[in-house]
N, C-alpha and C positions, 0 to 999 in steps of 0.2 A: 222217436228217445227223448231223454233229457237232457239239456244241456247248461251245466255252470260255468258261469265266466266269475272265478274269484279275481281278487285284484291285489291280494298279496300272497307269498310263498306257503306262508303259515295256515292260511285257510285252504291254499291248495292242497296241503298235505294233510292237513285235517279230511277234507272231502275224500281224498284217496285212502286216509285210512279207514272210513266209513264204508266206504264202497271200492275194496280193493280190487276187483273186477272191472271196474271203470277205464273207458278208452282215454286215455291223455292225448290233448290235439295242441297241436303246437302252430304250426305253420300251414299242416295239412297237406302240403305236399304231395307226401306218397302214399297218406292215409286215404285221399280223397279218390286216388287213381285205383287204390284197391277196393274201397265201397262201389267207384263206377264200374269197375269189371268184375263184380259180384264176389269177390275174394275174400270181401272183409263185411260183416255185419254187426255193427255194436248193438249190443242187447240190452244195457241200460243204460246209466249214466255216460255222459260224454263232458270230460273237464278239457275245457280250453285256456289255453296257458298265453295265451297271446296280451292279454292284460294284467299280466302279473307282474309289475316294475321291479321285482327282485332279480327278474331273470332277464331283463333287458338294456342292462348294464353291462360295462366292463373297466377295469381299471389296470392302471400300469404303475409296478412299484419298482422302481431304478435300485431300490438298496438289496432288492432278491433277487431283481434281473430276470422278474417274472411278467406274465400277462395275463390276467383272469378273465374269464369271457364270460358272461352269462349265460345259459342253453338259450337262450330267447332271442340271443344277437341274430340279426338277419346275415345273408351272404351281402348282400347291399351296403349294409353297416362293415362287413370285414374286408370292403372292397376300397373304405374310405380311410385317409390319414388321421389320425399318426399309424393305424393300424398296420396298414400297409409297407410300413417301413418298418414297425417293430415283428411283423409276422410277413414277410412277402409271400413265402408258400402259400400261406392260408390266403391271403386276398388274391394272389393265379391261381389256386384251384376255383377259388369263391366265381370267378368270371368266367370259369366255363360252365357255371351250372344254370341250364336250362336259358328262359328269356328273363328279362327284367321284372318282368310279374312272378316269377317262381322265386327270382332271388330276392324281391320286396318282401316274401311270403316266408318260405322254407328258413328255418333256423340251423344252426350248430350243433345245438342240443338235440335238434329232430331228426337230420340226419346220424347222429351216433345211436340214439335210441333205437330208431328202423335198423341199424348197422347191418346194409345192405353190403355186399362185398363191393359194389359198385360205386358208394358213397363215394362222392370228389373229395369233402373235408378229410374222411377217415386215414387214408397213407401220407397227410401231412400230421394229423395228430398223433399217428405213431412213430413217424420218422422224429418228431420232435419229443417224446417220451411225455405223452400228455399227462397228469394228472387228473380225476374227476371226480369231484364234491357230490356225494350221494344223500339225500336228507331223505327222511318218512316222520313219521307221527312217534318211533319208538327212538330216535336220534340221529344222526350222521354219522358218513364214514367217507373216507377220502381212498381212491382203488388206482393201480395203474390203466390207462386205456388197454394196456394187453391184456389185462385182468376181464376188463368188460365186455370185450369183444370176444365171442366163443364162437361164435357159426353164423350159417347162412341166417343172418335177420333174427340172431339170437344174441341176448345179453346177460350178462350176470346177477340182472337187477332182481331184485325179490319185489313180492306183490308190496304194495305200496310204498314202491322208492320211486323218487324222481331225480334227475339228472340236474341240480341247481347251477354248477360251474366246471368249468376245463381251464386247467391251468398249464401254461406253457412257459418253456425257459426261454428267455431272448439269445439267440449266440450268435455270436460275432461270427460270420462267416456265410456264403453263399448259399443259398435253398432254391428251389424251383420244382415246380409241379407241370406235369407233361400228362397227355393222353391220347387216345385213339380213338377213334368210333366210326361206323357207317355212314358219316357225313361232317361237314365241318361246324355245326353251330348246332344247340338245343340238342345233344345227344347224349345217350346214357355210356360211359365208358366200355368199351370192349377190353381195354387194359390201360391200366394209368402208373404210373410212379410220383414219387414224390423223395430227393435227393437234399439233406440236410450238411453242411458242413459246421462244424463246431475246431475253431481256428484253436483255442485254449485247450482244450481236450485234444486236439490233434486226431480227429475222428469224424470220419464219415458215415452216414444213416441212410439208410433207403429202404422205404417202404412201399410195397405194391399191392395195388387194388384188381380187382373184377377177374384176378388169376387163381384164386383158390375158396374157401367156404367162408373165409376173412380175410382182412388185410394180413400180408406176410411181411416178415421182416429179413433181408436175405444177410445174415449174419455173417457168413463166407466172405460173399461177397464185400461187405463193409470191412471187414480186416484185413482182405487183400487191397483194397484201392487205399486205405489208411495207410497200409504200412509202404506205397509204394510212392506217396506224395512225399517232394520235396517241399517242408513246410515252411523254410526260410524263405524259398523263391515263390510257393505255390502251383509251382508244377509237377507235371506227370507224364513219364514217358506214355507213347501212344500204345504201344502194344500191352503195356497194364490196363489201360481202358478196354482194349477188346477183351483182355481176359476178363476184367470187370462186367462186362455186359454178358460173357458167356455162363457167370457162374450167377449173375443175374437171371439169366434164362432157366437155369438148372434148379434155381430154390423155386420156382411157380409151380402151381399144381393146378391148372386151368382145367376145362369142361370143355365138352364140343356143347354148344348149343345154336338156339336159332338165329344168334347174333354173330357168330365165330365158330370156327373149328379152336379147337386147344394149340394142335401145332400153332397157327398164328397166332393164338395170345402170347404162346411160351417166345415166339420167336420176338413179336413185337415189346415186349417188356424189356426184354435184351437191347433191344436198339432204342428205346427210350432209357433205361439208366446209362448207357454209352455217350447218349447222346446230353444228358444232364449233366456227366460227369466233365464230359469235352465245355461246357457251358460254366461249370466253375471254376476248372483248372485250367492254366496252360499248359496245353499239350505239344510235345516233338512232332512234325511230321502233319498234325491235324489242324483246322482251323478249329478257332472255338465257335 
């Protein structure tokens, strides 16, 4: 195979426009597993994006209250200040990804482009209603992350398009990420959840991973908990949190596979949802 190593986003876009069937390689942490297992065989050009400087930076705009992250920013970089303070759930999810070597290579854009239901960054992007800037030789567009993720390892990207940036709102409120797996470290999520509180909007968002064909937002559970919170004190009744966990479980659509049963996944996301809610709010009769 032929490997091209562009140093600018314009060059990467030009190459992909000339070779729309080329394989884009970011950190390679997902792609190399598929290649080694024989599930994927690059047939032509491979475009390595790790030296595209336009994709390797991020910026915070206090005037708009947003953080824009280049698609090539690694998990290790997402775990560092000040990003940890600006986007704590994303930093928390990044810490759960693989080993230090994987976190040094794997990128947020690669995670989104692969679009595995178990991708650790994806529930966070969903809960924070991320916007994604996509570029191609014919122009660019910005879409909601909810419209980009359409199925198991399927996105709405068109041939010739590259994920350039992910834009997230900096919210006033607690946020966190949790997952369960078959071991304590270097594990693919059997079930995962991100909960994000928006104090200004008086709203709670929760998104689930590994329990559906793509990331799931639990709108009924969100509405229930948002209405149950006493926003003046940041407290919520313990029975409302229990009901929240039940609604989270009901929103999931898991399958049984070699890593877990559907019943366990459905139960697990409910437990994770209730656990995150207890961490976010003071609840009567339940320790935080």
